[in-house]
Every structure is written in structure tokens, then in C-alpha cells.
N, C-alpha and C positions, 0 to 999 in steps of 0.2 A: 605477510606471514601471520597465522592465527595466534592470538595471545592466549596463553594458558593461565588459568587462575586456580590451579590446584593448590591444596593446602600445604603449608610449609613449616609449621611448628607443632609440637606436641600440644600446646595450649589450644591452638586453633583446632586441632584434631578432636580434642575432647569437647570443645564448644560445639563443633559441627556434628559430633556424634549425637548429642542431645537434640540439636536442631533437626537432624535427619529423623530421629525418633518421632518428633512432633509432626514433621511432614508426612511420615508414613501413616501416623494415626489420622491425619487430616484426609489423606488419600483414601483410607479405609472408610472414613466417615462419608466422604463424598460418594464413594462407591455404593454405600447403602442408600444414599439419597437418590442416586440414579435409578435404583430399582423401584423406589416408591413414586418417582415423578417422571413424566415424559420429557420434561425440559430441565436442563441443569446448566449451571455455569461451568464451562470447561476449566480444567485445572490451569491452563495457560493459553495465551494467544501469541503467536510468533508472526511478525509482520515484515513483509518484503516489498520492494518496489521503488517507486519514484516520488515526485513531490506531492502527489495526491495523498500519500501515506506518511511522508517524512515528518517527524516531530522534533527535529533538531539534530539529526545525524551530521549534517554538513557544518554545523557549528564547531565540530571537533575534528574536521578534516583540514589539516594544515595546507595552506595555499589554495584552498577551494575558492573559486571566483565568487565575487559578491552577487553575481547573477543567480547563483544557486544557493543563496542564503536568504533567510527571512527572519533574522534575529534583530530587527530594528523596526521602529514605527513606520507606517501605521499597521503593520502586521500585528495581529493579536489584540487589536483595539477592543474587541468584545470577548476576549479570553479573560478568565479570572484575573483581576488586578491589572487588566490591560497589558499583559506581559507578552512581548514578542519572543516566542520560544523557538522559532525556526519553522513553525507551521506556515505554509503558504495559504493563509486564510485570515479572515478578520477574527476568527475564534477557533472553535474545534474543527478539525478537518475530517475527511471521510473515514480515516482509520479510527479516530476517536468515536465517531458516531456509530460505526459498526461494532466496535468493542463494547461501547456502552450498552448496546442492545443484547450483548452476551453476559451482562451482569457486572462489568467492571466500571470504574470511575472514568477512565479514559484509556487511550493507548498506553501500552507499556513504554518505558523510557528507551532512548537510543542505546544500542549496544556500545557505541564508542564513548558514551558518557560514563559507562561502567568500567572502562579500561583507559580512561584519559591519562595521557602522559606515560603510557606503557605500563601503568600500575593498576591492579585490580581494586575497584571500590570495595570498602569493607562490607557493602551490602550486595556485592556481586551475586553470591550464591543464593541469598534470600530472594533477590529480584528475579533471577532466571527461572525460579520455580513458577512464577506467575506469568512470565512472558517477557519478550524483548522485541524492540522495533529496530530493524536493520535498514529500512527504506532510506534512500538517498536521492534528493532532488537532482534532476538532470541525468540520472542513470537510465539504463535501458537493458534490454535482453542481451544485446551484443556488448562485449567488453569495450568496444571502441566508442560506443555511444556516450556522449558527454565527457569524453576523456580530456578534451581541451579545457574543461572547467574544473578538473580534478575532483571527481566524485567517486562513489563506491558502486561499481557495477554489480549486477545481480549475481554473477559468479562469485565475487568476493563476499557479498552478503551471505551467500550459502556457506562459504568457507568459514565465515565468522560464526555461523550457526553451529558448525561442527565443534567449535570450542565450547559452546553452550551444551551441546549434546554430551560431550565427554565429561563435562563437569557434573551434569545431571546423573550420569552413570556412576561417577565417583561418589556423589552424595546419596543417591537412592539405591544403588545397586542395579545390576543389569536388568533384572526382571521388572522392578518397580519403575525404573526409568523408561523402559519400553512401553509399559502400560500408561505412564504419564504422557508420553509423546503421542501414543495412539489415540488418546482421548482429547488432546489439545487441538486447537484449530490453527491452521497455517493460512494467512491471508496474503493475497498478491494483488498488486495493481501496477502494471508495467507494460511498456510497449509504445506509449505516446511519443516518447523522445526518439525512439528508433524511426518512427514514421516522420517526425519532424525532420530528422537528418536526411532521410531518403528524399523527401520533398525538396529540401534545400538543394541537394545535389542535382535533382532532375530539373527543377525550375531555374536554378542558379547558373545553368549552362556549363556545368563541370564536364568538359570534353572527355576526361579520363574515366568518367563514371558511366558504365554501360550495362548495369544490372537491371533486368526487366522486373516489373512489379511482381510477376508470378514467382520468379526466382527469389526475389527478396522476401516475399511472404512465406514461401516454403522454407527458406533458411531460418527465418524468424521463429516460426512455429516449431521447427525441428530443434532449434537451440533452446527454446522455452521448455520443450518436452524433456530435454536432457537435464535441465536444472530441476524440474519437478522429480525426475527419476533419482537424482542425487539426494533430494530430501526424503524421498520414499525409502531409500537405502538407509538413511539416518534414523528412520522411525516414524516419519510423518504419514498419517493416514487420512486426515480430514483437511480438505482444501477449499477455501473460499476465494474464487478468482474473479476479479473485476476486469472486464474487457476495456478496450480503448474507447473513450467517448468520441463524439463528433468533433474531433480536434480541428477540423477545417473551419469550424464556426467560432472558434475562440477569437477574441478581439485582435490579438496579435496577427493571426493569419489573415483575418478579414482585411487588415490594413494593406495587404498585397493585392487585393482585388479592387480594381478602380471603381467597381459598383458598390463596394462595401459588403458584398455578399460573401457566402462561405466559399472556401477553396474546395472544389468538388473532388479533385484528385486525392487530397488528404483524407476526406471522408470515405471515399471508395476503398482506400487502403484499410481504414479503421473497420469498416463494415466487413470487408473480406477477411481481415484478421480474426474477427469474432467468429465468422463462419468456419474458418480453418481450425480455430481453437476448440470449437464445439466438437468437431470430428475427432481431433486429437485426444480430447478428454474422454470421449466415448471409447476410443481404442485403448486408452490406459485403463479405464474401468473394466473393459472386457478381459484384459490379461491380469489385472490385479483386483479381484472382487472384494478385497478388504478395504479398498479405497472408497471414501465417501466424498463427493465433491458437489459444489454448486457454482455455476457460472452466472455472473451478473452481466447482463447486456447493457453496459453503460452507453453504447452507441444509440440504441433505441430510446433509452430513457432521456439522454441529453437532447436527442432530436425532437422528442415530444415536448420537452420543456421549451424548445426554441420555436417549433413550427405548429404544434397542436393547439388550436384555439381554445379547446376545452381545458387543456392543462394550464394554459396561460391564465385563464379566468379563475380556475380552481385555486391556483397558488398565488395569484395576485401580482405576478411579475409585471413591471412597467418597463424594464430595460433588459433585453436578452442578447444585446449585441455589444454593448460598451462595458468599460471597466468601472468599478466603484471607486477604486484607488488608482490614481495614475490614469493612463489612457492606453490605447492600442500600441503605441510605440515608446511611451515614456514609462518606465517601471514605477511601481508603487514605492514611495520613499517618505521620509519625514517631511519633505517639502510638498507632497502631493495634496490635492484637494480630494476629500473623501465624501462620498454620498451620505446623506443624512439617515435614510432608512435602508439599511443593508438588505432587508427582506424584499425590497423592490427589485433587486438586481440578481441576475443569474451568475454573473462573473464578479469576483472580488478584484482581480488584477487582469493582466493580459492573457492569462492562461487558466486560472484556477477558480473554482466555484466558491460562493460565499458559504458561511457556516450554515445558513438556512437551507441551501441547496444540498449540502452534504448530508444534513439531517433527512431531507426528503428522499435522497438517494438510498440511504441506509434503510429507511422504512420500506422502500420499494424492493430492495434486495432481500428483505426478510418476508416479503409477501409471496404470493403464489401465482402472480400474473406471468404466464409463459412468454410474454413479450419482453419481460425484464429479467427473468431467472429461469434456468434449466439445469438439470432435470428437476431440481427442487430448489426452494429458497434457502437462504443462509440459516434460517431457523432450524432446519432439519439437521444441521451440523451439530447442534447442541441438544439433540434429542437422543434418548437411549435407544 
């Protein structure tokens, strides 16, 4: 059930009246800046998805499995003060790197950190003006994905956003809140865990699982479209969507191939998902011309990192198959051996990229190479 953080006392009402006046003045200021410049920092960034974007959501999920948490060493070893925040990275993750390029210091904080213990943080309203991160490691497009680990599925993340949207309307008024959301950027990275689950059912010999790959992908894309539609109804207009990378080549899945190579079936699903998502986004754009979107082809980018000799030489990778912390089957932990130069590795742990790779990915998504972004790069989402 969505937590409400509406004001409850006359003193708070007066305090936030003045706060709202300041916000409205800032919005007017930013509007004038947009007219003078082609690129601007969006008023807010709202982040949804899985562990590629999670910045600590699962730290606040009661009974969440340790496998979907990263609030212990050696996670965060290269983060400021070597702090393990819940990011599945040695430092800043992909959400941070994308948001940095939009003019912010890092990803906004997890929604659940603002409502911990069922009580609203004193900074709840000030924070939601700039953005919130709802992403939860282990989650997927389907509500069932990751449920055994106790995570926050995409549907629930969007329900949590509805709390934010209602509070923005209360704070700014309906007109200004609508303008605020229309200029904000909504980031997504989700789908990998759905594919992991499907592959596990298919290759694991689940006799009761008889869903074809085509039916699975069709359902997956349809469900995704419904989630995006819900956000559109809530006021979202600018979408930055990261596709599923070449998940079959992550160290964990490689461990199931006796040759040590990639799992072809998982990669075919990831590639087909990107193709289907491209068509679905085009259809959404056709019926909703006020929508602006950018699709990041993480499959092509990660494949190039792994297989393209030129890319390997350009970025100086020495290991694109193994984990920097832990190994393919043993998770990263305080007892792990950690590689010395994290920039040499593509993967930080059995599933996730290093901070360096996250930075390279964000740079590519803000570029204009049609192999990595379509129909435009993420930079166009922050242009007037």
C-alpha cells in the first residue's frame, strides 16, 4: 500500500507554503534558462528497474534475501569513503553515471529510505522535487520475478511513484506539478531478471513450464508497455529506457556452459526483447506525440565490449569473462579476493559491470551512434 506523506500540522503547512513559493520561483527561473539554452538540467529524475539502477532500495526491504543486497564490502570499495550503499558496483552504478550527465551529483535516493519505518522523512518533500530512485535489485517486469527474494517489482515501484506524484500536486498545485513531471526524465533498466528466470525454467527441466520464447517475449513487452502507460497517465513524458544487455555472457551464466562461453539462449532472448521493445516504443510514440524517448541498446554495447577487438583495445579491458570480486559461482563478499585495477575488468561481480564500464555505457547512451541509441541519444531528453 502506497505511503502518503501529505502535511499534517498548521506549522508544517506554513513551512511548506514558503517552500513551495521558492520551488515555483526556481521552476520559473529554470524555464527561462531553457529558452536561452538548448541543454538544461531537468527538474527531476525518477529511476525504475533492477540492480543496474538500484542505489540501496533493498536495504529497506524487510526480509529481503542477502543475494539481492549489496550493503557490505567489497561493494562500494571505490565509492566515496568506500561506502557500501547497496549499489551492485565497486563505485557509482549506471543510474549514477546517467544522472551525472544530466547535471546531478549522483542518482537520487531510494524511495524507501524516505519512508523508512512507515514514517516520512522530514526531507521527503524537498527530495521528491529533485527525484527519487525506486529500482530494486532482483526485480523484473513481471510481479513474480524475484518474488522469492522479497524485492520490489516494477508494478509496485510505479505505485510508489503515485505517492510522489500526489505529493508533488499537493506541493506545487496541479498545473505546476504537471509541468514539473513533463520536463522530468524517467529512467528504466529492467528485464534481465525476467530472462534469467525464463532460462532457469527452460534449462532446469521444469516439466510444468511450457511457455514458448515467443509467448514469453510478447507477454514481457506487453506488460512493460502497460507500466509505461501507467506512468504516462501520471504525467511522465520523457523516457530513457535501457535494454537488456548480453546477459548470457555474464560470469554467472557462463559457469553453466562447460566451454566457459556465453549462454546463447539467454542472449537471443535479450536481443529479441530489444527488437520488440523498439517496435513497442515506436507504437507508443505514434499514439502519444507528446512523448519523448530514447532507447539504449545495452545488448549491442555489451556485446561489443566482449567481442569487438577494436573496443577491447580502445578501453583497455584485460578480462571480459570473469568477476573482479568473487567469481562466477561465489558472490562478492568481505571474504572475496578483489582485482587490483578495476578498470581492467568488464564485470565487478557475477552479474554487474564495474564503475568504469557504467561510465562508458552512459557516455555511449548520450552519444548518437544508432547501434547504441535510437531514435535519439539520452542527451536529447534534456534539450528544449
